[in-house]
C-alpha positions as CSV (number, residue, x, y, z in Angstrom):
1,M,-64.8,23.2,-25.9
2,R,-62.8,21.7,-28.8
3,G,-60.6,24.7,-30.1
4,S,-59.5,24.7,-26.8
5,S,-59.0,21.2,-25.5
6,T,-57.0,21.0,-28.9
7,E,-55.0,23.8,-27.8
8,L,-54.4,22.3,-24.5
9,K,-53.8,19.2,-25.6
10,V,-50.7,21.0,-28.1
11,G,-49.7,22.7,-25.3
12,A,-49.2,19.8,-23.3
13,F,-47.6,18.4,-26.0
14,A,-45.1,21.3,-26.4
15,L,-44.5,21.5,-22.8
16,T,-43.2,17.8,-22.2
17,V,-41.2,17.9,-25.3
18,L,-39.3,21.2,-23.9
19,I,-39.1,18.8,-20.7
20,V,-37.6,15.8,-22.4
21,F,-35.3,17.9,-24.6
22,A,-33.9,19.9,-21.0
23,F,-33.3,16.4,-19.6
24,M,-31.4,15.0,-22.6
25,T,-29.5,18.2,-22.9
26,F,-28.4,17.9,-18.9
27,K,-27.3,14.5,-19.5
28,V,-25.4,14.7,-22.8
29,G,-23.5,17.8,-21.5
30,G,-22.7,15.9,-18.2
31,L,-24.4,18.7,-16.3
32,E,-25.5,17.1,-12.4
33,W,-28.2,18.4,-10.8
34,A,-26.9,18.1,-7.6
35,K,-22.8,17.5,-6.2
36,K,-22.0,14.3,-7.0
37,K,-20.9,11.7,-4.0
38,G,-17.9,9.7,-3.3
39,N,-14.7,10.1,-2.5
40,T,-11.9,11.9,-4.6
41,A,-8.4,11.3,-5.7
42,Y,-5.5,13.4,-7.4
43,V,-2.9,11.9,-10.2
44,Y,-0.5,13.6,-11.7
45,F,0.8,12.8,-15.9
46,N,3.2,14.4,-18.0
47,N,1.3,13.6,-20.9
48,I,-2.9,13.2,-20.8
49,A,-3.7,13.3,-25.0
50,G,-7.1,12.4,-25.3
51,L,-8.2,12.6,-21.2
52,D,-11.0,15.3,-21.3
53,E,-13.0,16.1,-18.2
54,K,-16.0,13.9,-17.5
55,T,-13.9,10.9,-18.5
56,R,-14.7,7.7,-17.7
57,V,-12.7,6.0,-14.7
58,K,-12.8,1.9,-15.2
59,I,-11.7,-0.3,-12.9
60,A,-11.6,-4.3,-14.0
61,G,-13.4,-2.6,-17.1
62,V,-16.6,-1.5,-14.9
63,D,-17.2,1.9,-14.5
64,S,-15.9,3.4,-11.2
65,G,-15.9,7.0,-11.2
66,V,-15.1,10.4,-13.6
67,I,-12.7,12.9,-14.2
68,E,-14.2,15.5,-12.4
69,Q,-11.3,18.5,-13.1
70,I,-7.8,18.7,-14.9
71,D,-5.5,21.5,-14.2
72,L,-2.3,22.8,-15.4
73,L,0.4,22.5,-12.4
74,D,4.4,23.0,-13.2
75,G,4.0,21.9,-16.5
76,R,2.2,18.3,-14.8
77,A,-1.7,17.9,-15.7
78,K,-3.0,17.2,-12.3
79,V,-6.4,15.2,-12.7
80,R,-8.9,15.2,-10.3
81,L,-11.4,12.0,-9.9
82,R,-14.1,11.6,-8.7
83,L,-14.9,7.7,-7.6
84,D,-18.0,6.0,-6.7
85,P,-19.3,6.1,-3.1
86,G,-18.2,3.3,-1.4
87,L,-15.1,2.3,-3.5
88,K,-11.9,1.3,-1.4
89,I,-8.8,1.9,-2.9
90,Y,-5.3,1.5,-1.7
91,K,-2.0,4.0,-1.6
92,N,-0.4,1.3,-3.9
93,A,-2.7,1.6,-6.9
94,V,-1.8,2.1,-10.0
95,A,-3.3,4.8,-12.6
96,T,-2.7,3.6,-16.2
97,I,-4.3,5.8,-19.6
98,R,-5.7,3.2,-22.1
99,T,-7.5,3.1,-25.3
100,T,-11.0,1.2,-26.1
101,G,-10.4,-0.7,-28.8
102,L,-7.5,0.1,-31.4
103,L,-9.1,3.4,-32.3
104,G,-11.1,3.6,-29.4
105,D,-11.6,6.7,-26.8
106,K,-9.3,6.7,-23.9
107,F,-10.4,6.2,-20.1
108,L,-8.7,5.7,-16.9
109,D,-7.4,2.5,-16.1
110,L,-7.2,2.0,-12.2
111,Q,-5.7,-1.0,-10.5
112,I,-6.9,-0.5,-7.1
113,G,-4.0,-2.1,-5.3
114,S,-3.4,-4.7,-2.4
115,P,-5.2,-4.5,0.9
116,D,-1.4,-5.1,2.3
117,A,-1.3,-1.0,1.9
118,S,-3.1,1.5,3.9
119,A,-6.4,2.7,2.2
120,L,-6.5,5.3,0.2
121,K,-7.8,8.4,1.8
122,D,-10.5,11.2,0.7
123,G,-8.5,13.9,-1.2
124,E,-5.1,11.8,-1.4
125,T,-2.8,11.4,-4.5
126,I,-2.4,8.1,-6.1
127,T,1.0,8.1,-6.4
128,N,1.8,5.1,-9.0
129,V,1.3,5.9,-12.7
130,K,2.2,4.6,-16.1
131,E,2.4,7.4,-18.8
132,L,1.0,7.6,-21.9
133,V,3.4,6.2,-25.2
134,D,3.4,9.3,-27.2
135,M,2.5,7.5,-31.1
136,D,4.1,11.0,-32.3
137,D,7.5,10.1,-30.1
138,L,6.9,6.6,-31.1
139,A,6.4,7.7,-34.7
140,R,9.5,9.5,-34.1
141,S,11.7,6.4,-32.6
142,L,10.8,4.3,-35.9
143,I,12.2,6.8,-38.2
144,T,15.1,7.6,-36.2
145,V,15.9,3.4,-36.2
146,S,14.6,3.4,-40.2
147,N,17.2,5.8,-40.7
148,N,20.1,4.2,-39.1
149,F,19.0,1.3,-40.9
150,T,19.3,3.0,-44.2
151,N,22.4,4.4,-43.2
152,L,23.8,1.1,-42.5
153,A,22.6,-0.4,-45.8
154,R,24.5,2.5,-47.3
155,S,27.5,1.9,-45.6
156,L,27.1,-2.0,-46.2
157,N,26.5,-0.6,-50.0
158,D,30.1,1.1,-50.0
159,V,32.0,-1.4,-48.4
160,L,31.1,-4.3,-50.6
161,G,29.5,-2.6,-54.0
162,T,33.0,-2.0,-55.3
163,E,35.0,-4.9,-57.7
164,E,37.8,-4.4,-55.2
165,A,36.1,-5.2,-52.1
166,K,33.5,-7.8,-54.3
167,R,37.0,-9.3,-55.2
168,S,38.8,-9.4,-51.9
169,L,35.7,-10.7,-50.2
170,S,35.5,-13.7,-52.9
171,Q,39.4,-14.2,-51.9
172,T,38.5,-14.6,-48.1
173,I,36.0,-16.9,-49.0
174,T,38.6,-19.1,-50.9
175,N,40.9,-19.1,-48.1
176,L,38.7,-20.3,-45.4
177,R,37.8,-23.1,-48.3
178,E,41.2,-24.5,-48.2
179,I,41.9,-23.8,-44.5
180,T,39.2,-26.3,-44.0
181,T,41.0,-28.5,-46.7
182,N,44.3,-28.3,-44.7
183,L,42.7,-29.3,-41.6
184,N,40.9,-31.9,-42.5
185,R,44.4,-33.3,-44.0
186,T,46.1,-32.7,-40.6
187,I,43.6,-34.6,-38.6
188,S,44.2,-37.6,-41.1
189,V,47.8,-37.7,-41.3
190,N,47.8,-37.4,-37.3
191,D,45.2,-40.5,-37.2
192,E,47.9,-42.9,-36.5
193,K,50.0,-40.5,-33.9
194,L,46.6,-40.1,-31.8
195,R,46.2,-43.7,-32.0
196,T,49.6,-44.1,-30.4
197,V,49.4,-41.7,-27.6
198,L,46.1,-43.9,-26.6
199,D,48.3,-47.0,-26.0
200,N,50.9,-45.4,-24.2
201,I,48.0,-44.3,-21.6
202,N,47.2,-48.0,-21.6
203,S,50.3,-49.3,-21.3
204,L,50.8,-47.1,-18.3
205,T,48.3,-48.5,-16.6
206,T,49.1,-52.0,-17.0
207,S,51.8,-50.9,-15.3
208,V,50.8,-49.1,-12.1
209,N,48.6,-52.3,-11.6
210,N,51.4,-54.6,-12.0
211,L,53.8,-52.5,-9.2
212,I,50.8,-52.9,-6.8
213,D,50.7,-56.7,-7.3
214,K,54.8,-56.7,-6.7
215,N,54.3,-54.4,-3.4
216,S,51.5,-56.0,-2.0
217,E,53.7,-58.1,0.7
218,P,55.2,-54.6,1.9
219,L,51.7,-53.3,2.3
220,T,50.7,-56.0,4.3
221,T,53.8,-55.6,6.3
222,T,53.0,-51.3,6.5
223,V,48.8,-52.4,7.9
224,A,50.6,-55.1,10.4
225,N,52.6,-52.6,11.9
226,M,49.8,-49.7,12.3
227,R,48.3,-52.6,14.5
228,D,51.4,-53.0,16.1
229,F,51.1,-49.6,17.1
230,S,47.6,-49.8,18.7
231,G,48.5,-52.3,20.9
232,S,51.8,-50.7,21.6
233,L,49.7,-47.6,22.7
234,R,47.2,-50.1,25.2
235,S,50.3,-51.5,27.1
236,N,51.5,-47.8,27.2
237,G,48.0,-46.3,28.5
238,P,46.5,-48.4,31.1
239,E,45.4,-45.9,33.2
240,L,43.2,-44.2,30.7
241,I,41.7,-47.5,29.4
242,E,40.9,-48.6,33.0
243,N,39.4,-45.0,33.6
244,L,37.4,-45.4,30.6
245,N,36.0,-48.6,31.8
246,K,35.0,-47.6,35.5
247,A,33.0,-44.5,33.7
248,T,30.9,-47.3,31.7
249,Q,30.1,-48.9,34.6
250,E,29.0,-46.2,36.3
251,L,27.0,-45.3,33.4
252,K,25.2,-48.7,33.3
253,A,25.1,-48.7,36.9
254,M,23.1,-45.6,37.1
255,V,21.1,-46.4,34.3
256,E,20.0,-50.2,36.2
257,E,19.6,-47.7,39.1
258,N,16.9,-45.5,37.7
259,R,15.5,-48.1,35.2
260,P,11.9,-48.0,36.9
261,G,11.7,-44.0,37.3
262,I,12.9,-44.1,33.5
263,K,10.1,-46.5,32.6
264,Q,7.6,-44.8,34.6
265,T,8.2,-41.4,33.3
266,V,7.7,-43.5,29.8
267,D,4.8,-45.0,30.7
268,S,3.5,-40.9,32.5
269,F,4.2,-39.9,28.6
270,G,2.2,-42.4,26.9
271,S,-0.6,-41.6,29.2
272,I,-0.6,-38.6,28.4
273,A,-0.6,-38.8,24.5
274,E,-3.1,-41.1,24.8
275,K,-5.5,-38.6,27.4
276,I,-4.8,-35.8,24.3
277,E,-5.5,-37.9,21.5
278,R,-8.8,-38.8,23.6
279,G,-9.7,-35.3,24.2
280,E,-9.6,-35.4,27.5
281,G,-8.1,-32.4,29.6
282,S,-7.5,-28.9,29.3
283,L,-5.0,-29.4,26.3
284,G,-6.7,-32.5,24.8
285,K,-10.2,-30.5,24.4
286,L,-7.9,-27.9,22.6
287,V,-6.7,-29.9,20.4
288,K,-9.7,-32.1,19.7
289,D,-12.9,-29.6,20.2
290,D,-13.2,-27.8,16.8
291,R,-15.3,-24.8,19.1
292,L,-12.9,-23.8,21.2
293,Y,-10.3,-23.2,17.7
294,E,-14.0,-20.8,16.5
295,S,-13.9,-19.3,19.5
296,F,-10.1,-18.6,19.1
297,N,-10.7,-17.5,15.5
298,K,-13.9,-14.8,16.5
299,A,-11.3,-14.0,19.5
300,A,-8.6,-13.0,16.9
301,E,-11.0,-11.4,14.3
302,G,-12.7,-9.1,17.4
303,I,-8.8,-7.8,18.4
304,N,-8.1,-7.1,14.6
305,K,-11.8,-5.4,14.4
306,T,-10.6,-3.0,17.6
307,I,-7.0,-2.2,16.0
308,S,-8.4,-1.5,12.8
309,T,-11.0,1.0,14.6
310,V,-8.0,2.6,16.5
311,D,-6.2,2.9,13.6
312,R,-9.0,4.9,11.9
313,F,-10.0,7.0,15.0
314,R,-8.8,10.5,14.5
315,T,-8.3,13.3,17.4
316,F,-8.4,17.3,17.2
317,I,-7.6,20.0,19.6
318,T,-8.5,23.4,19.2
319,F,-8.1,26.9,20.9
320,Q,-10.0,29.5,19.7
321,S,-10.5,33.8,20.7
322,D,-13.3,35.8,19.7
323,Y,-14.1,39.5,20.6
324,L,-17.9,40.1,21.3
325,T,-18.4,43.6,19.8
326,K,-21.6,44.4,22.2
327,A,-19.9,43.0,25.6
328,K,-16.4,44.5,24.4
329,D,-14.9,41.3,25.8
330,A,-13.0,37.9,24.9
331,K,-14.7,34.4,24.6
332,G,-12.3,31.6,24.6
333,Y,-12.9,28.3,23.6
334,F,-11.1,24.8,24.1
335,Y,-12.6,21.9,22.5
336,V,-11.1,18.1,21.7
337,T,-13.4,16.8,19.0
338,L,-12.9,12.5,18.9
339,Q,-13.4,11.3,15.1
340,P,-14.0,7.5,15.5
341,T,-15.4,7.4,11.7
342,A,-15.4,9.6,8.8
343,D,-19.3,10.6,9.3
344,K,-19.4,11.0,13.1
345,Y,-17.4,12.5,16.0
346,Y,-17.8,14.1,19.1
347,I,-16.9,17.2,20.6
348,L,-15.6,18.3,23.9
349,G,-15.2,21.6,24.9
350,V,-14.3,24.5,27.9
351,V,-15.8,27.9,27.4
352,G,-14.9,31.2,29.4
353,D,-18.4,32.9,28.5
354,P,-17.8,37.0,29.5
355,V,-21.4,37.7,29.9
356,A,-22.2,34.6,31.2
357,N,-22.8,35.8,35.1
358,V,-25.0,39.4,34.7
359,S,-26.5,40.5,38.4
360,S,-27.9,43.8,39.3
361,K,-26.2,46.1,41.7
362,E,-28.4,48.9,42.9
363,T,-27.2,52.2,44.3
364,R,-29.1,54.8,46.4
365,K,-28.0,58.6,46.9
366,T,-29.2,60.8,49.5
367,V,-28.9,64.4,47.9
368,S,-30.4,67.3,50.1
369,G,-33.2,64.9,51.4
370,V,-34.1,63.7,48.0
371,T,-33.1,59.3,47.7
372,T,-31.6,58.8,44.1
373,V,-31.9,54.8,43.1
374,T,-29.6,53.5,40.3
375,Q,-29.3,49.8,39.1
376,E,-25.9,49.1,36.8
377,D,-25.1,45.6,35.5
378,V,-22.3,43.5,36.9
379,I,-20.7,41.0,34.6
380,K,-18.5,38.3,35.2
381,K,-16.6,35.7,33.5
382,K,-18.0,31.9,33.6
383,I,-16.4,28.7,32.8
384,E,-19.0,26.9,30.9
385,F,-19.1,23.4,29.0
386,T,-20.1,21.9,25.9
387,A,-20.6,18.2,24.8
388,Q,-21.9,17.5,21.5
389,F,-22.7,14.9,18.7
390,A,-22.5,15.5,15.6
391,K,-23.3,13.2,12.3
392,R,-22.0,14.7,8.6
393,F,-23.9,13.7,5.9
394,G,-21.8,14.7,2.8
395,D,-21.1,18.4,3.3
396,A,-23.7,18.8,5.8
397,A,-23.3,18.0,10.0
398,L,-25.7,18.0,12.5
399,R,-24.5,18.6,16.1
400,I,-27.0,17.5,18.9
401,G,-26.0,17.8,22.7
402,L,-25.1,20.3,25.8
403,T,-24.2,23.7,24.7
404,E,-23.1,26.0,27.4
405,N,-24.5,24.3,30.6
406,T,-27.8,23.8,28.5
407,F,-29.2,22.4,25.8
408,G,-28.8,22.9,22.2
409,A,-28.2,22.0,18.9
410,G,-26.7,23.2,15.7
411,G,-25.5,22.6,11.9
412,D,-22.7,22.9,9.9
413,Y,-21.8,23.2,5.9
414,F,-18.7,22.7,4.7
415,F,-17.4,24.1,1.7
416,N,-13.6,24.3,-0.7
417,D,-12.7,21.1,0.3
418,D,-13.8,21.9,4.2
419,K,-11.4,24.6,4.1
420,G,-14.6,26.6,5.3
421,K,-17.9,26.0,7.7
422,I,-20.7,27.9,7.9
423,S,-22.5,27.4,11.0
424,A,-25.7,27.7,12.6
425,D,-26.2,27.0,16.9
426,V,-29.0,28.1,19.2
427,W,-29.5,27.4,23.0
428,D,-30.6,28.0,26.5
429,F,-34.3,27.6,25.5
430,S,-35.3,28.1,28.7
431,K,-34.1,31.7,28.6
432,N,-31.5,31.9,31.6
433,E,-29.7,34.7,30.3
434,K,-30.5,38.1,32.3
435,Y,-32.1,40.2,29.8
436,S,-33.4,37.3,27.4
437,K,-36.4,37.0,26.0
438,N,-35.5,34.4,23.3
439,P,-33.1,31.2,23.0
440,H,-29.3,32.2,21.8
441,V,-28.5,31.6,18.4
442,K,-25.3,31.8,16.9
443,V,-24.8,32.2,13.3
444,G,-20.6,32.2,12.4
445,V,-18.3,31.2,9.4
446,D,-14.7,29.9,10.1
447,Y,-12.1,30.2,7.2
448,F,-8.8,27.9,7.5
449,L,-5.9,30.2,5.9
450,F,-3.4,27.5,6.6
451,K,-3.9,24.1,7.5
452,N,-3.5,24.7,11.5
453,L,-4.7,28.5,11.2
454,F,-7.8,29.6,10.9
455,L,-10.2,33.1,11.3
456,S,-13.9,33.2,12.6
457,A,-16.7,36.0,12.6
458,G,-20.7,36.3,12.4
459,A,-23.3,37.5,14.6
460,D,-23.5,36.7,18.2
461,N,-27.3,36.4,20.2
462,L,-29.4,37.4,16.9
463,L,-32.7,37.2,18.6
464,N,-32.2,39.1,22.0
465,S,-31.6,42.8,21.7
466,R,-30.2,43.5,24.9
467,W,-26.8,41.2,23.8
468,R,-26.9,40.8,20.3
469,G,-24.2,42.0,18.4
470,G,-21.2,40.7,15.9
471,Y,-18.1,39.0,16.5
472,V,-14.5,38.0,15.1
473,G,-11.6,36.0,15.9
474,A,-9.2,33.6,15.3
475,G,-8.1,29.6,16.4
476,V,-6.0,26.8,15.9
477,R,-6.5,23.4,15.5
478,F,-3.7,20.5,15.5
479,E,-4.3,16.7,14.6
480,D,-3.1,13.8,17.2
481,E,-0.5,13.2,13.8
482,D,0.7,17.1,13.9
483,F,1.6,16.3,17.9
484,K,3.6,13.4,16.6
485,Y,5.2,15.5,14.1
486,L,6.0,18.0,16.4
487,F,7.1,16.1,19.3
488,S,9.1,14.1,16.8
489,T,11.2,17.0,15.6
490,L,12.3,18.7,19.0
491,P,15.8,18.7,19.9
492,S,16.8,16.0,22.8
493,I,18.3,17.4,25.8
494,P,21.2,15.2,27.2
495,M,20.7,14.5,30.6
496,K,23.9,14.4,32.9
């Protein structure tokens, strides 16, 4: 027992060590146990020297995501980011490659932008990028500048280094010294002349004053003449003056006549202002009651939320047709998908089922007294309806509701950035379909070849051997934005 117990302990210890090493290997190697959650975004750089996959994405110095994949596209680096769940960035966000410290590791710094711009959706590209400064290019530029300085110094040395250049420079300095000396001497000599000019200006000012004093009487006469002119105007325009007097008197009479009404109006305005000040009446309550102000604010916030919800609302319209190998006929679908949020949507559809209505026709034939009874199936197409509620959880979605006129449920798994979808549906639990002993089960795959065109294939009615078979088909799906673009590009028809 003792040896057995020791071996058991050693084995348990070794197993524990292996588990710890395996965990550390996955942790250090950056291997993920499951697909990471969060939104994706793309950034394009001309040079990402120092950035690798698994490099951290930081916002304000805080780890907020990781570089998930780096590809080369048209000579540029295409970087796919996986941002943390719940992180909201805007279309004017800015991506920059930075370094931790002077010689530290590089990381991707992300500025989320301002709420003035719309939010960046999952899978969209950040267009504002600050490119990395290449140290090699910077060093080469510095070397070029250094060479230019060297050439400049060499040129100056060639110009000023000779004995002739030195003599010329010395002579130039001597000439400048002589020029400044002569200029100083000239100013000293002409100082008396400048004083004379100033004296002349002073004399001119005195003469002007004397002229005004001597001609004061003629100026007075001119003012008197202007007064006489105004008197003449009065004597020559009695009718004008009389009309002005009449208009003034009528205006005064009208004011006197309506003085009580004017006073009453002013008093009414004063009374209204006092009532508003005291908070009386609807207008007074609007001004004084803070609760009414808060109610208006809440109503405005509710309207803003409603408008934001409408902006996020998406609508998809799908047309699809499948060929059923068992029924050897086509089955048509028309769906309208209403998606108020990214993880919740509603599906409304109309289905043209070629085998929805199956009945038996009995035929009797009598030949030579022998009656033969034969039965054959009469299959008719029928229009059925679908209405489901769907909830998405990452790459998976669950659906429940009405499926082709009966209760049903289903599930979807999305892959390759939602280009592909694996679906499973089950309905008709009451086995209303003729010759059906089990519910209707359908499993298939849809894959988008282009943005709006997809192919579908799978197996239909797996649990009922009478109608079990495969199907292949195709369909188109449009979003409301596609219709807006389509209608905006249609040529206008002139109406005459």
